Structure formats: C-alpha cells, structure tokens
C-alpha positions, -999 to 999 in steps of 0.1 A, spaced: -238 135 -391 -259 127 -422 -251 161 -438 -214 157 -432 -214 123 -448 -234 134 -478 -211 163 -486 -181 141 -483 -196 115 -507 -205 143 -532 -170 158 -530 -155 124 -541 -182 119 -567 -175 153 -584 -139 143 -589 -149 111 -606 -177 125 -627 -157 155 -639 -127 133 -648 -150 109 -667 -166 137 -686 -133 155 -691 -148 187 -676 -130 214 -657 -131 201 -621 -128 236 -605 -159 249 -622 -180 218 -615 -167 218 -579 -176 254 -573 -212 248 -585 -214 217 -563 -201 238 -533 -229 263 -538 -255 236 -542 -245 215 -513 -237 245 -491 -271 262 -496 -295 234 -503 -281 206 -481 -261 223 -454 -284 254 -451 -255 279 -453 -260 314 -467 -247 318 -502 -225 346 -491 -208 322 -466 -202 297 -494 -188 322 -518 -166 337 -490 -148 303 -490 -133 311 -524 -95 315 -518 -89 351 -528 -55 348 -511 -44 320 -534 -58 338 -564 -37 369 -555 -6 346 -550 -9 328 -583 -17 359 -603 9 380 -586 37 355 -588 30 345 -624 26 381 -635 58 392 -617 79 364 -632 61 367 -665 77 402 -668 111 387 -659 106 361 -685 93 386 -712 122 410 -708 148 381 -709 160 382 -673 150 347 -664 166 334 -696 199 350 -687 198 337 -651 190 302 -663 218 303 -688 242 311 -660 228 284 -638 232 259 -666 268 270 -671 275 263 -634 258 228 -637 277 222 -669 274 187 -683 256 175 -652 219 183 -659 208 158 -633 223 181 -607 199 209 -615 168 195 -596 190 188 -566 204 224 -568 169 238 -567 159 215 -539 187 231 -518 180 266 -529 142 263 -523 149 247 -489 172 276 -479 146 303 -489 118 284 -472 138 281 -440 140 319 -438 106 323 -422 79 316 -447 77 283 -466 58 299 -494 87 322 -500 104 292 -516 79 295 -545 100 324 -559 123 296 -571 95 279 -592 96 300 -624 134 299 -626 136 262 -618 108 252 -643 124 274 -670 158 257 -663 142 223 -666 126 232 -699 159 245 -713 180 215 -703 153 189 -713 146 178 -677 111 164 -671 92 193 -655 76 168 -630 111 161 -616 118 197 -612 84 204 -597 89 177 -571 124 189 -563 111 224 -556 81 210 -537 102 187 -515 128 215 -509 100 238 -498 86 211 -474 120 203 -459 130 240 -453 95 249 -440 101 227 -409 133 246 -399 131 261 -364 131 295 -381 102 288 -405 65 287 -402 57 250 -404 84 242 -378 73 270 -355 36 261 -356 42 223 -352 68 227 -324 49 255 -307 16 236 -306 33 205 -292 51 225 -266 19 243 -255 4 208 -250 33 197 -229 48 173 -255 86 173 -255 97 179 -291 132 191 -301 127 214 -331 159 202 -346 146 166 -345 115 178 -364 137 196 -389 159 165 -394 129 142 -399 115 166 -426 148 168 -444 153 130 -445 117 123 -455 119 148 -484 153 136 -495 138 101 -498 109 116 -519 134 135 -541 153 102 -547 121 85 -556 114 114 -580 147 109 -598 140 72 -602 105 78 -616 110 108 -638 147 113 -647 145 89 -676 121 111 -695 143 135 -714 144 154 -747 167 176 -767 171 210 -751 150 235 -770 166 269 -764 199 285 -760 209 319 -747 190 344 -727 167 354 -756 177 327 -780 153 309 -802 147 272 -808 176 249 -811 178 224 -839 177 187 -829 212 175 -823 227 210 -820 248 208 -788 264 242 -791 271 259 -758 246 286 -747 255 321 -756 259 342 -724 241 374 -734 250 405 -713 227 420 -687 212 453 -696 199 480 -672 164 465 -674 177 430 -665 197 444 -636 166 462 -623 146 430 -626 172 410 -607 172 436 -579 134 433 -578 136 395 -575 161 398 -547 139 425 -531 109 401 -532 129 374 -514 143 400 -489 109 414 -482 95 379 -475 124 371 -452 123 405 -434 85 403 -427 88 367 -414 116 378 -390 94 406 -378 66 380 -371 45 396 -398 33 368 -420 43 379 -455 18 378 -484 40 367 -513 12 375 -538 8 411 -527 45 416 -527 48 402 -562 21 425 -574 39 455 -558 73 446 -574 55 437 -607 38 471 -607 72 488 -605 86 467 -633 56 472 -656 59 510 -652 96 507 -661 90 484 -691 54 485 -702 59 462 -732 71 434 -709 42 441 -685 17 436 -713 35 404 -725 34 390 -689 -4 390 -688 -6 359 -710 16 340 -684 -13 341 -659 -28 306 -658 -65 313 -651 -73 276 -655 -53 267 -625 -68 296 -605 -103 283 -612 -92 247 -605 -79 256 -570 -107 281 -563 -135 257 -569 -120 228 -549 -110 250 -519 -145 266 -519 -160 231 -515 -134 223 -488 -145 254 -470 -181 241 -470 -168 208 -455 -149 227 -428 -179 250 -420 -203 221 -415 -179 200 -395 -170 172 -420 -133 176 -413 -138 176 -376 -159 144 -381 -130 127 -397 -107 137 -369 -131 127 -342 -135 92 -358 -97 88 -359 -93 99 -322 -121 75 -311 -102 44 -324 -92 21 -295 -60 8 -312 -34 36 -307 -12 27 -337 -42 26 -360 -55 59 -346 -21 75 -353 -22 62 -389 -57 76 -395 -50 110 -379 -18 113 -401 -39 103 -432 -66 129 -423 -40 156 -420 -25 146 -453 -59 145 -471 -70 179 -458 -35 193 -464 -37 184 -500 -66 209 -505 -60 235 -478 -34 256 -460 -8 234 -444 -2 260 -417 -39 260 -408 -40 222 -408 -11 220 -385 -26 244 -361 -60 228 -362 -52 191 -363 -20 187 -343 -41 190 -311 -60 159 -323 -29 139 -315 -27 151 -279 -53 127 -264 -35 98 -280 -2 109 -264 -18 115 -231 -33 80 -231 2 66 -231 17 41 -254 26 65 -283 57 88 -279 46 123 -285 76 135 -304 73 107 -330 36 112 -336 39 150 -339 68 147 -364 49 122 -385 18 143 -384 36 175 -394 55 160 -423 24 141 -435 6 174 -437 33 190 -458 44 164 -483 10 165 -500 15 202 -509 25 194 -544 -11 185 -551 -23 209 -578 -52 218 -555 -29 235 -530 -10 267 -533 24 250 -540 12 225 -566 -9 251 -583 21 275 -586 42 246 -600 16 239 -627 12 276 -635 49 281 -640 54 251 -662 69 266 -694 53 243 -720 15 248 -719 10 214 -734 27 199 -704 3 215 -679 -25 189 -682 1 161 -677 15 180 -647 -19 184 -632 -27 147 -635 7 135 -622 8 160 -593 -27 149 -584 -16 112 -583 15 120 -564 -2 143 -538 -30 119 -531 -7 89 -530 12 107 -502 -20 106 -482 -15 69 -479 23 64 -484 32 92 -460 14 79 -429 24 43 -435 61 53 -440 64 79 -412 43 60 -386 63 28 -395 96 46 -393 90 68 -363 61 58 -341 64 20 -343 101 18 -334 96 45 -306 67 24 -292 89 -7 -291 118 11 -275 
C-alpha cells in the first residue's frame, strides 16, 4: 500500500510544482511517470512508456489535421456563415444549437463521434464573439448527454454492466438523467460565461478582420467544387463513425479523420500543408504525460485502492459519494468507457447490502464519470482546447476547463447522489 500512496502523493505534487514554476505539466508528468514507475514501483520502462496514449495522439492529430484542411480551404468558414445566418440576431442560441447537434451525433453509437462538431462550433463562437469556454462546455455537455442514449456507448456499457449484475435499470431513465444533468450544467455555463463577449472579428467564408463597430451582415460566398468535396468528406466521417458503431465495431475517429484527410490533401495539397500548423502539439504532450502517469497508477493498483477504500465504508450514503467521486476523478484523466466498465461493478456490493437503490446509484455513477470529460487531460477536453481558434485563448481554456472538470469531481457526486440516491433511499 505504501507504493500506491506515494505515487498518488507525487501525482498531486507534480501538478502543484509545475503550476507554480509555470512549466509544461505534460512533460514534467511524463518524467515523473518514468521515475516513479521504474524506481519506486519496479515496473519495466517499456511498460511505463506503453501507457502513453497513442490512441489519443492519433485522435487529436487526425481530427485537427482533417478540420485544419477544411478551415484552410474555406469550407468551415462558409458552413459557419450559414449557421450564423440561421441563428440571426440570436447569438446566444448558437451554443444551445451545438449542444443539440453534438448530442444527436453522440447518440448515434459513439460519444466521441460528437467531437466532429468541435471545430465548427469553436469557429462559430469565434466569429460571433461568443466566449469559447461557453461553446466548449455546450459541446462537452451535449456529448455527455447523447453518450448515454440506449444506442450509444456510455449508455450501453452502463446499462449492460448493471443488467449483468442483476440491477434493474431502465436505459431510458439513465438517458433522461444524463440529459437533465447536462442541461443544468449548460444553464450554469450560460450564467458564468455568456457575459464575456467581444466584437465579431470576421465576416464571410474567407473574409478578413472586421473593423470594430462594423455590423455589416456576412457575405455568403459560394461553395466551389473543393468546398463541396470537403463537405462530403465531413459527412462521410460522421457516417463512417455511425455505421461502425451500428455494426458493433468501435470506431476510431482519429484514424478515420486521417483517412479522409489524406484524400483531401491529395486533392488540395496547399490546404493540406496549411493544415499542419493547426495541430496542437502542446495539448498532445499535456494529455500524453498525464495519462502515462495515470497508467502507472492503474498498473500498480492505486486506482483499485481508492475504490476498495470507498467500498469499505460502513455508511452506505457516504460510500456512494466516495465511489462517484473516484469515478469522476479517474474519468477526468482516462477513458470514460473504460472507467464505466471497471468501476460500475464497485457499486454492486453496496446495492446488494441493501439500503441503496441500484438504479439511482448506477445513474449517478455513470453521469459523474462523464461530466468531467471536459477536463483538458481527457480526450474531449483536449480536443476542445486544440480546436480553439484563437491561440492566445488556449492557456485560458486549459486553466478554466481544468477547474471546471475537477470541480465536477466534487459537485457531480454531491448533486447527483443528493438528487437521486437520497430521495430514492427515503422513498
């Protein structure tokens, strides 16, 4: 147990030290993962390095490159112009629109499929002067809500694990809880970030900067053959994700984005070269370093230790709170799907002991694992940071998404256990 505790303490200390020294957390964390894994935990270096999330690297690079081409050749600009025309003089409706669109795509089998909306939504927010944090949270909450549909991965894993353990859980109830919880978070996002606005900076699909105070309507530039091909590729990416999910083949959005991006760069080499600068390597290193350390924690049993401590608590309600918090904390740094599959079984002994309704606890646990996904140390949050249009906003986005994601580790369990488990126990 001493090794597990030491590695957890060092994990927290690296965050503090790197922040105080204004150093790149990902690089420091990777070095700490190697040191703790080899010197303290006695793991082979190859095992430590194997924890580097190549899948997330492929996802981030593939998605940002693919949509970088769409941005460089003007396609995203034209799509955003048309979206802004539909929204009209109601810019506040844009985040809600992307919440719904992301939720619909996420409900079609793979929650991460909703990430295809991020580049378009973040560009639209930049154009209309909406705080990118508000748009990021709208997309993140939409993805979380849609992911718990009975047809999507989060919902299937959560409901399936509960069903296998003999816990009665209506999948539509789980979906409804996820929608309500994420709508509440979206409303909080509007209250916190809608006041920060600025003058829109661009107009038209390929238009340049707009002078302050210039409120002239955007020019709807026509779609060329290249733009139409790019739109077809974007629709093809979404269709491929949905089709693979329907066929029970977990789609790799990053690989698919690389495939469609390769086709586009052969058609338009200039845009392909321009898209390379859209790849946010800083975010890749940030996520890679932290998840590598989390892999060491999982390998030596530190995560299991937290779960066992929660399950050993004699007060059922307190145990439910701790288990939900553990799921949220780990989910902020690792795959939500993996966390659901690994930690939902921790709730089963509590339910079997009686006193805690299984459906309420599983719903709370599942949503707590997902609402932290906007943390920049997870796939969703990292993509939102990487697709932020203004590079000067990215450090602010990283800081705010970190605070939001980690605050959900506390707020989520308190709110969901209080709203679901406590009333169900009293009923």
